[in-house]
N, C-alpha and C positions, 0 to 999 in steps of 0.2 A: 374552647377545647384546650386541653393541656398537651404538652409533649411528654415523651416517656420519662425523661429525667425529672421533669416537674412533678409528674404523678408519683414517682418513687420518693421524691422529697416530701410530697404531701403525706404519704404514709409515715415517714420518719417524723414529720412535724406533729402528727397527732398520736404517735405511739404512746405518749405519756397519759393520754386521756383514757382512763380505765374505769371510772366510777360507775358507768352504766353496764359494764360487761357482765357483772354478776347477775343482773336481771335478765338480760337476753339469754345467757347460758342456762339459767334456771328454767325459764319458760320453754326454751327449745328442748330441754331435757325431758319435758313432760309429754312430748308428742312423738308419734312413731311415723315418720315421713319427712319429706324435704321441707326446708325452711326457706322462704323467699326473703332476701335482704334487699329492700327497695332503696336505691341510691347507695349502693355498696361502695362506691368510690374505689380506693386502692385496697380494700379488704380488711380494714381494722377489725370489724365485727365478724365478717364471713370466715376469716381464717381462725379466729378464736373458737367459733362454733364447730368448724371442721376439725380442729384439734380435739374437741370433745367427742368426735365420732359422728357428728351430725352431717347429713347431706344438705348442701346449701345451693340455692339458685341465686347467684349474685347479679343483680340487675343494675345497670348504669348506662347512661347515654354517651359516656366519654370512652372511646376505645383505648386511649392512652392509660386511663385509670385502670381499666380492666386488664390491660397488658401488664401493668405493674402488679396488680392483684395476682394474676396467673404466675408471674415470676416469684412473688413472695410465697404463694401457696406451694409451689414446687420446692422452694428452699426449705419450707416447713414440713415437707413430706406429706401434704394433704391435698395435692392437686387433684387426685382422683375423687375427692368428695365435693368439689366445687364445680358447678356448671356456670360459666360466665355468659350472661345474655346482654348484648349491647342493644339497647332500645330505649325509647322515650317512655318515661313513667306514666305519661298521659295516654299512650296508645298501645302499650305492649300487650302481648298475649303469650301464654305458656302452653306447651304441648300437653302437660299433665297437671292436675291440681296439686296444691301444696297443703301441708298439715298446719302450717303457721306462716304468717307474714309479719315482718317487722320493718319499721322505717326509723332507724336510730338517728341521733345527733341532729335533730332539727331538719331532717330531710324535707318534710312537707312544706317548710317555710320558704323554699325556693319557688313554690307555686304561688304567684302573687295575685291571681285573679280567682274568683269563685268558680269560673268555668273550668280552669285548669285543675283546681283542687278537686272538684267533683269528678272530672274525667279520670284523674289518677285513682281516686278512691273506688270508682266503679270498676276500673280495670283490676285493682287489687281484689275486690269482692268477687269478681268473675273467676279468679284463679284459686279461690279457697275451696278445699274439699269439704265434705260433710263434717260439721262440728268444728271446723278450723276457725281460729281467731286472728285478729289483726291488732298488733301492739305498736305504739309509736310514742315518741316524745317531741315536744316543742317547748320553746322558752315561755315562761310566764311574762306577760307584757307589762311594761311600765312606760307608756308613751310619753307621759309628762317628763319622766327622768331622761328619756332619750332626747326629747326636744331641748331640754335644758343643758345637755352635754354635747351638743353638736360641736365637733372639732376638738373636744377634750380627749387627750390621749390617756387611756387607762392601761396600766400595766397588767399583764397576765402571768401565766406560769413561766418559770425558768427551770429547765431540766437538762440533763446531760444525755446525749445520744451514746448508748453503750458501744456502738460499733465504731464510731469515728472519734469519740471523746469530745466532740464539739458541744458547747452549751447553746441551747436554743431559748431565746428570750422572746416571749410573746407580748404583743400589745395590740390595742384596737381603738378605733374611734369612729363615731357616726358622722357621715357626710351630710345627710339630710333625712327627714322623715315627713311623710304626708299623713297627717292625722285623720284625714277623711278615708283614704284607701288603706290606712294602716300598713303602708309600705315604707321600708327604710333601707338606706344604703350605708354600708360600713366598710372600712378597710381593716384588714388583719395584717399586721406587720410581724415578721419573724426575723430577728437578728441572730445569725449563726456565727458564733465566735469559736474559731478553731483553737486547738491546744497551743498553737504558737502565738495566739493573740490576734491574728488577722480576722477580719469580720466581713460578712456580707449580709445585706438586707434583702428580704424577699417580701413581696406585697401580694395579697389576695383581696380582690374586691368582690363584695357580695351585695345583692339586692334581695331582700327577704320580706315576707309578710309577717306581721305581728298578730298572732291569734289571741283572741280573748276566749275564756272558757265557754261562755254561751255560744259564741260563734262556732267553736269546734263542734259542739253538740248539734248545731243546726246543719252544718255542712255534712257531718257524718250521716244524719238522718236523711238528707236529700240524696245521698249516695247509697242508701240502703243498709246502713249500719246502725247498731244501737250500742250505747256506752254501757258496758258491763261493770267497769270500775274505773275510777280516776284517782290519780295520786299526785302529790306535790313534790315527790322526789323518787329516786330509784329504789329506796328502801321501803316504800309503801306508806309514807307519811301522808297526811291529809292535804287535799288540794284546797288551799285557802289563801287569803291575803297574806303576802309576805313570802309565799313559796317561790322558788326560783325556776321550777320546772312544771310542766304539765305532762303526765304520763298516762296514756289511755289504753285500756283493754277493751276491745270491741268485738262484737259478734254480728253475724248477719241478721238483720231484722226479720222477724217472722211476718 
């Protein structure tokens, strides 16, 4: 679990990541009803949808993240459109069905066993109203590349926080990968350089599952979903070798 300051910093660290927002906003604009944001964290996507006038159910197991989300939503003037639900994505339930469910930014990859993956997907399916769909994205795997780059630091984005003027430099490296279970652990480092030149480093450690496309289809089918469309990026490009993302549009199987 994170504390409140750490959760607020998390939102600031990821504010630059916007390449997926056009997709989530476009599909949310097509439904008349609430949108479930699975793994909402500090509200990067939930707040964007609420700004568009959507009603959002923001689900996360970390109360500090949801507290940061609530504060950010209030500052953006959209707190009345977001309902924060603190619950485990494998066991949650909602009082009313939703018109759309999304799981952005690799959320499902934190579920590292088939049992947890299916449990989560079954709970999502149970919360969908008639005709509602489930959309999500996960990374396209390259286990060989991960294995060959253990410990190699890879530079990420550098951007400026408009509120503080600090520069945030991202980097990451893989600690280990198990090719049998397709589980990997990596560290995300964020160097925060203040305008006066002083710097602080923050570290986030993650353990994730690396999904292959055939595996995604199998797990979805076991949970009662069917794949309606699959893309290799957020603009609707083909899901093929060399794609960096897997983006899925799913419906409840008949």
